[in-house]
Every structure is written in C-alpha cells, then in structure tokens.
C-alpha positions as CSV (number, residue, x, y, z in Angstrom):
1,M,0.0,0.0,0.0
2,S,1.4,3.4,-1.0
3,R,1.5,6.4,1.3
4,A,-1.1,8.1,-0.9
5,E,-3.7,5.4,-0.2
6,R,-3.1,5.3,3.6
7,P,-5.2,8.4,4.5
8,F,-8.2,7.1,2.6
9,F,-8.1,3.8,4.5
10,D,-7.7,5.6,7.8
11,F,-10.7,7.8,6.9
12,M,-12.9,4.8,6.0
13,R,-12.0,3.0,9.2
14,N,-12.9,6.0,11.3
15,L,-16.1,6.5,9.3
16,K,-17.1,2.9,9.9
17,I,-16.4,3.2,13.6
18,I,-18.5,6.4,13.8
19,V,-21.4,5.0,11.9
20,A,-21.4,1.8,14.0
21,S,-21.3,3.8,17.2
22,I,-24.3,6.0,16.0
23,L,-26.3,2.9,15.0
24,T,-25.5,1.2,18.4
25,I,-26.7,4.3,20.3
26,L,-29.9,4.5,18.2
27,V,-30.7,0.8,18.8
28,A,-30.1,1.3,22.5
29,I,-32.5,4.3,22.6
30,M,-35.1,2.3,20.7
31,V,-34.8,-0.7,23.1
32,V,-35.1,1.5,26.2
33,Q,-38.2,3.3,24.9
34,N,-40.1,0.1,24.0
35,R,-40.5,-1.8,27.2
36,E,-44.2,-2.7,26.9
37,P,-45.1,-6.4,26.2
38,V,-46.0,-7.5,22.7
39,A,-47.4,-10.7,21.4
40,T,-45.1,-12.3,18.8
41,H,-46.1,-15.2,16.6
42,L,-43.3,-17.8,16.1
43,L,-44.5,-20.5,13.7
44,F,-47.3,-22.2,15.7
45,A,-46.7,-20.5,19.1
46,T,-47.5,-17.1,20.4
47,V,-45.0,-15.6,22.8
48,V,-45.6,-12.5,24.8
49,I,-42.2,-10.7,25.5
50,P,-41.2,-7.1,26.1
51,H,-40.8,-5.2,22.8
52,A,-37.3,-4.2,23.9
53,I,-36.2,-7.9,24.0
54,L,-37.7,-8.5,20.6
55,L,-35.9,-5.5,19.1
56,F,-32.6,-6.6,20.7
57,I,-33.0,-10.1,19.3
58,T,-33.8,-8.7,15.9
59,A,-30.8,-6.4,15.9
60,A,-28.5,-9.2,17.2
61,A,-29.7,-11.5,14.4
62,G,-29.1,-8.9,11.8
63,F,-25.6,-8.2,13.1
64,A,-24.8,-12.0,13.2
65,L,-26.1,-12.4,9.6
66,G,-24.0,-9.5,8.5
67,V,-20.8,-10.9,10.1
68,L,-21.5,-14.4,8.6
69,L,-22.1,-12.9,5.1
70,T,-18.9,-10.8,5.3
71,L,-16.9,-13.8,6.4
72,S,-18.4,-16.0,3.7
73,L,-17.6,-13.4,1.0
74,S,-14.1,-12.8,2.2
75,T,-13.4,-16.5,2.2
76,K,-14.7,-16.9,-1.4
77,R,-12.7,-13.9,-2.5
78,N,-9.5,-15.4,-1.0
79,Q,-10.1,-18.7,-2.7
80,I,-10.4,-17.0,-6.1
81,R,-7.0,-15.4,-5.7
C-alpha cells in the first residue's frame, strides 16, 4: 500500500467506527423506549415478550447475519485469488 492510499483507508476505518457507534446508540435508545409487552407469533406458538427484547434479538440476528455474510464473501474472495 502506498502512502497516498493510507489516509483514505484511515478515513474509511474511522467513518465505519463512527457509523457503527451511532447505530448502536440508536438501537439502545429504541430498546429503552419500547418496554411494553408485545405478542409475537413464532410459527405455531404465540410468545408475549417485552418489545425491547424483541428489538434486541432482531438487531443481534441482523448483526450476526452481516458478520457471517462478510466472512463468507471474504473466504470466497481469498479462494479465487
């Protein structure tokens, strides 16, 4: 990597950290504000859980899927090279 490319990568890394921090704060605010119970239908069962827990589970599942997709794509990219 040349010196000319280095500031761009530093900027992108900082931007990713800032965006991730903002999204984390927004999710935390949403979770705290939604504490009332809600009925959730899971296949053949109905579960009554606080809305905050449902939001947290949904956000965690989205994060996990994003990580798995990123790992899968980077593995395929390395195999092609």
